[in-house]
C-alpha positions in Angstrom: 0.0 0.1 0.2 2.9 2.4 0.7 3.9 2.2 -3.1 0.6 3.8 -4.0 0.9 7.0 -2.4 4.0 7.8 -4.8 2.2 6.7 -7.5 -1.2 8.9 -6.6 1.0 11.8 -6.3 3.0 11.4 -9.7 -0.7 10.6 -11.2 -2.2 13.7 -10.2 -0.1 16.1 -12.4 -1.5 16.6 -15.6 1.1 18.3 -18.6 2.1 18.0 -22.1 5.8 17.6 -22.5 7.1 19.5 -25.2 10.0 21.8 -25.0 8.8 25.1 -26.4 11.7 26.1 -27.9 12.6 25.9 -31.9 14.8 23.0 -33.3 17.7 25.3 -34.0 17.4 27.0 -30.4 17.2 23.9 -28.7 20.3 22.2 -30.8 22.1 25.4 -29.9 21.7 24.8 -26.2 22.3 21.5 -26.0 25.4 21.0 -23.8 27.6 17.8 -25.3 29.8 17.5 -22.2 27.5 17.6 -19.2 30.6 17.3 -16.7 31.3 21.5 -18.1 29.2 24.0 -16.5 28.4 25.2 -20.0 24.9 26.7 -20.1 21.9 24.3 -20.7 19.2 26.0 -22.5 17.2 22.7 -22.8 17.2 19.3 -20.8 15.9 17.3 -23.8 18.5 14.6 -24.2 20.4 14.7 -20.9 20.7 12.5 -17.8 21.2 13.2 -13.8 22.0 11.4 -11.1 20.0 12.5 -7.7 22.8 13.8 -5.2 20.6 15.7 -2.7 16.9 16.1 -1.6 15.3 18.9 0.1 18.7 20.1 1.2 19.9 16.7 2.4 22.5 14.6 0.7 21.4 11.5 -0.7 23.2 8.4 0.4 24.9 6.0 -2.6 22.3 3.1 -3.4 22.9 0.1 -1.8 24.3 -2.9 -3.6 22.0 -4.0 -5.9 19.8 -1.1 -6.0 19.9 1.6 -9.3 20.8 5.2 -8.0 17.8 7.8 -8.0 17.7 9.3 -11.8 16.4 11.5 -14.4 16.5 11.2 -18.2 14.8 13.4 -20.5 14.4 11.8 -24.0 16.5 13.6 -27.0 12.9 14.7 -28.5 11.6 16.1 -25.6 8.3 15.4 -24.0 9.2 12.2 -21.9 11.0 11.7 -19.1 11.9 8.3 -17.4 14.2 7.2 -14.4 14.7 5.3 -11.2 12.9 6.6 -8.2 15.2 3.9 -5.9 13.2 0.8 -6.0 10.9 1.4 -9.0 11.1 2.6 -12.7 8.8 5.7 -13.6 8.3 7.1 -17.5 5.6 9.9 -18.4 5.6 13.2 -19.8 7.1 16.6 -19.1 7.0 20.1 -20.4 10.3 22.5 -20.1 9.4 26.4 -21.1 12.6 28.0 -20.2 12.9 27.8 -16.5 9.4 26.3 -16.1 9.5 22.7 -15.5 6.4 20.2 -14.9 6.2 16.3 -14.6 3.2 14.2 -15.5 1.6 12.0 -15.3 4.2 9.6 -14.6 3.5 6.0 -14.1 5.5 4.1 -11.5 6.3 0.1 -11.2 4.9 -1.3 -7.9 7.8 -3.0 -6.6 8.5 -3.5 -2.7 12.1 -2.9 -1.1 14.0 -2.1 2.0 12.3 0.4 4.3 15.3 2.8 3.9 15.0 2.9 0.0 11.3 3.0 -0.2 11.2 6.1 2.1 13.9 7.4 -0.2 11.7 6.8 -2.9 9.0 8.1 -1.4 10.6 11.9 -0.7 12.0 11.6 -4.7 8.4 11.0 -5.8 7.1 13.8 -3.6 9.4 16.0 -4.8 9.1 15.6 -8.8 4.7 15.8 -7.9 5.5 19.1 -7.1 8.3 20.4 -9.6 7.6 23.8 -10.8 11.0 25.0 -12.3 14.7 24.0 -12.9 18.2 25.9 -12.9 21.3 25.4 -13.4 24.2 25.4 -10.6 27.5 24.6 -12.4 27.4 21.4 -14.1 24.0 20.5 -11.6 20.8 20.3 -12.5 18.6 22.0 -9.3 14.8 21.0 -9.2 12.8 23.8 -7.8 9.2 23.4 -6.0 7.1 26.0 -4.5 8.0 24.9 -1.0 12.0 24.6 -1.7 14.3 26.4 -4.2 16.6 23.3 -4.1 14.4 20.7 -3.8 16.2 18.0 -5.9 20.0 18.8 -6.9 21.0 16.3 -9.5 24.5 15.9 -11.2 25.2 14.9 -14.9 25.1 11.1 -15.2 27.6 9.4 -17.2 26.6 8.9 -21.0 24.9 5.2 -22.2 27.4 2.6 -23.6 26.2 2.3 -27.2 
């Protein structure tokens, strides 16, 4: 039953997910090396790992469990990631510094209590996100209650 709460919170947000920038603007704003502190203008095609929630560092995921993450599809409009125990995917909308997620679908696997609590905290943040900003190479998710609700570091590129 505990895993149902994040689903309801995430499902309560409705938004279409397309960056409103034109294709040339989006291409010009992409960052080829996310490890640099180059200005990010669009989140499309970027991958992130959560390093802090509500001002507190996130502990490294135990062996066998994925790190909390967030990935924006290259074409914009979709997002996916790991919440700590479960995967999620859904729509997003970025318009400049504004950002919204939802509705998001999530798997319903149970895990250790500490992992489930961390997942709950992350999904609460995702359900409340209203904006984003860049802090050096990191992505900061903003909610009405917290200007640094989540801090995410660039994730390594996927092996192809």
